[in-house]
N, C-alpha and C positions, 0 to 999 in steps of 0.2 A: 504494500500500500504506500502511496505517496505520503510524505510527512504531514502535510496539511490535512489530508483525509484521515489518517490515523489519529491525529490530534483531535479532530472533530468527533470521531467515534468514541475515543476514550473520554472526552469531555461529556458527551451525551450519556455514557454509561456510568461515569464517575460521580453519581449523586445517589443518596441512600434510597429514595423512593423509586427512582428509575431502575436501580439495580434490583430492587425487590420485584418490580414489574417484570423485568427480564426473567427472573427466576420463576415467576408464576406462569409466564407465557411459555416457558420451556416445558411446563406440565400439560398445557392445553390452550386452545384459543379462547379468548374472553372478550366480553363487551366492556364498555366503560362502566355500565351499571354493575357488572360483576366485580370489577376492580374497586368500585366505590364501596361495595359491601364487604370486600375482603380487607382493604387498606384503611377504611374509615376516614377517607379524605373526600373533599368536595369533587363533584364531577368536573367543573371548570379547571381545577388544578390538575386533575389526572389527565384531562384532555390535553393540556399544555405539555405535560410530561410525555404523553404518547406521541404528540406531534414532533417533539425533539428526537425521540427514538426512531420514529419513522423517517424523518428527514436524514438521519445519520445512517439509514439502511440497516439498523439493528432489528427493527420490527416491521412487519408488513401489515397493511390495513386493507380491508376489502369490505365493501358495502353490499348488503342484501336487504332490499326494501328499506324499511325505516331503521334498520339496525346496522351498526358497523362492528365488525369483528377484527381483533388484533391477534397476531401470532408471531412467534419468533421468526426472524428472517431465515430462509432456507438456503439461499444461494448468495455467493459473493464473499469478499474478504470481511466485510463488516459482520455478516452472520457468523463467520468462523470465529471472530473475536468474541462475539456474544456468547457462543457456546463454550469457548475457552474460559471466559470469566466465570460462567455458571458452574463449570466443572471444578473450579477452584474454591467454590463456596463450601463452607463447613456444613455438612448435612445436619449436624447437631446444633447449629446456631439457633438461639432462642427466637430471634426475629423471624428467620426463615421458617422455623418450625411452626410458629404461630400463624404465619401467613398460609402455610399448607393446611393447617387445621381449618382455617376459615374457608379456604378453597374447597376442602372436602365438604364443608357445610353447604356451600353454594351448589356444588355438584349434587349433593344429596337432595337438596330442595328441587333441583331440576328432575331428578329421578322420581321423586315423590309425585311431582306434577304429571310426569309422563305415565306413571303407574295409575294415577287417578283417571287420566284420560282413557287408558286402555280398559280400566275397570268399568267406566261408564259406557264404553263403546264396543266392548268385546263381542257382544252378540250381533252387532251390526257392522263389524269391521269389513267384511267382504262387500257389503252394500256401499259403505263410504268409499272404499277403494274404487268402485266402479264410477263414482262421480268424477274421478280425475284420471283414470287410466283405462285404455282400451285393452281389457284383459286378454281377449282372444288373440289380438295382434302381438301383444307382449309375450304371451306364453308360447306362441308359435316361434317367435324370434329366440326365446330362451331355449327351446328344444332344438332349434336349428344350430344354435351356437355350440351345443354339446353333443351333436349327433354323430361326430366323426369317430368317436372312440367309445368302447364299452365302459360302463361305470360299475365298479364293484361296491364301493362304499361312498355314500353321499352325505354331506353335512349341510343342513339348512339352518343358517344363523338368523335368529329373530323369526322363527318359523310361523308365528301368528296362528292362523287356523290350520296350518299344515298343508296348504295348497300345493307347495312345491314338491313335498313328499308324495302327495297323491298324483301329481302330474308325471313324476318320473318313476313311480312305483313299478310299472311293468318292465322297466329297463335296468333295474338295479338289484344287487344282491342284498344290500342292507342300507337303510336310510335312518338318519338320526336328525331330529329337529330340536333346537334349543331356544328357549325363550325365558325372559325374566318375569313375564306376567303369568301368574297362576290361572287367571281367568282365560287367557288365550290357550294355555296348555290344556285346560279342561275341554275347550272347544275342539282343539286339534285332536285330542284323544278320541273324542266322540266321532269326529270325522273319519279317522283312520279305522276305528272299530266298525263303523257303518260300511266302509269299503272293504273290510276284511283284509287289511294290509298288515299281516302279522310280522312281516320283515321290516316294518317301519315303526319307529317309536319316537317319543318326545320326552324331554326332561327339562327341569329347571336349570338354567345356566347363565353365567355372566359372560357376555360377549367379549369383555376385555380380559377375562381370565378363564379360559376354557379348561375345564378339568378333564382334559383329553391328552393322550400321548402325542408326541411329535410324529410326523410322517404317518398319519393314520387314515387319511381320506383321499380318494382319487379326485373328488370334486367337492368344492365348497361353494355355496350360493349365499349371496347377501342381497335379498330381494326386497326392495322398497323399505329398507331399514336405515340406511345411511343418513337420511335427512332427519332422523330422530336423535342421532347420536351426538354426544358432547365432544367426542374425540374420534373422528373418522380414521385418521392414520393409525391410531393405536389398535382399533378394531381390525383393520386390514392386516396389520403386522401380526396380530394374534391368529387370524385366519390362515395366513401364509405359513405359520409355524406348524399347523397340523396337516398341511398338504404333503402327500407323498412326492418323491422325486418324479418330475414329469406331470404332476397333478395340475388340475385346472381350477381357476377361481373366477367365478362369474358375479359381477356386481350389476344390479339393475336398480336404477333410481331416476328421479326427475331431472330433466335438464333445467337450467336456470329459468325462473319465472318470477312474477311480481305479485302473486296472490297472497298478500299479507295475512288474510283471514285464516289461512292454514296454520300459520304460526300462532295466531291469537286464539283460535278456537280448537285446533287439533294437535297442538303440542309439537309442530314441526320446528326443529331447531334450525334447519337450513332450508332455504328456498331454492332447492336444486343445486346442481353442480356443473361447472364447466368441464368439458371433456378433458382438458389438460390437467385440471386439479386432481381428479381421481387417478389419471394416468401417472402423475408424479407420486401419489401415495402408493400405488402398486409397485412402481419401480423402486421406491425407497424401501419397500418391504422385500426386495430381492426378486421380484417377479418380472416376467417379460410380457409386455402387451402383445396379444395375438390379434385382437379385433376390437374396434370401437365403432358403434353405430348408434344413430339417433332416430327414433321413430317419431314422425310428426304427430301433432295432436289429431285425434279423430274428429271428423266432421267440421262444419263451418264454425261451430261455437267452441271447439276445443281450445284450451289455453295452455295445456302443459304437455310438452313433449317428453318422451321417455328415452333414456340412454342406457346402453349396455356396454360393459367393459369385460372382455374375456382375457385373462392373463394365465400364464403357466409358470410352474416351477422349473427353472432351467436345468436343474440337476438331472443327470441321466439315470434312468432306472436300469440297474444292471441285472441281467437275468441270473438266476441261481445256477451255479456250476452243475454239470450233469453228475448224476450219482455214479460213484465208482463201482464198476462191476466186481462181483465177488466170484473168484475162481471156484 
């Protein structure tokens, strides 16, 4: 870095509140309101700090509707400096520890709100989805994306009512769906029971901390879940962990849109995703993008397009050596 640039970066980071902000953004992306709740400082003051960090290249800002999100810079020399400084922070520091406790409370409140939404709408989830997504077209694209190879074991993250398991049941040996909502799991179990799909099951699970061994699934699906999540990259990285060598990971979610009521009324954390955003997250998780496509909104009144990202684990699946003949 040029001397003036490095000086500006260090000046931006070298203030107590701004360093605390960097440490928090290393954990997850946050809004000004989130930071206000965590740091107990005024919104105008935090906005000034965030502006300085953004101008220095330490932080990235992106707007979605009425909200602005901030995250630690991902590229460039300034981002490298930010991560280097955070790595040198004492994990046992009292100030940093207190901030993380408040961050956990903020994230917990979000989770409670999402759970409350699912509890209210569990029985009508499929009907609500149809207001925004052309199910038949999306499911056809999903099947086409994964049609070139057989699937032994499939994992459906945020399985909801279990529709993805039902869709692929004729083609797989084993299917597992995970969801955090007990109400959703009850619906999924009823759906699988009605269809007689004994090789498919669902269980309660945390998408950020899968109680599953590494390299255990041929295919992982994240279908219309990412826009609810607080930390998309973390969920993608955890999904990549359980993929077998050569395994495939399919993400299906909304393209960017401006329907703010989905955030206000239906607990959507993000209003869709640009193609390059999810691609970067997949690549950061060590996966190779195979295909990206966007399906246009259905009909003249449709407002939300749906995007698909198919990635694969680049590791080569080695065949087992032939059994040694016994004389």
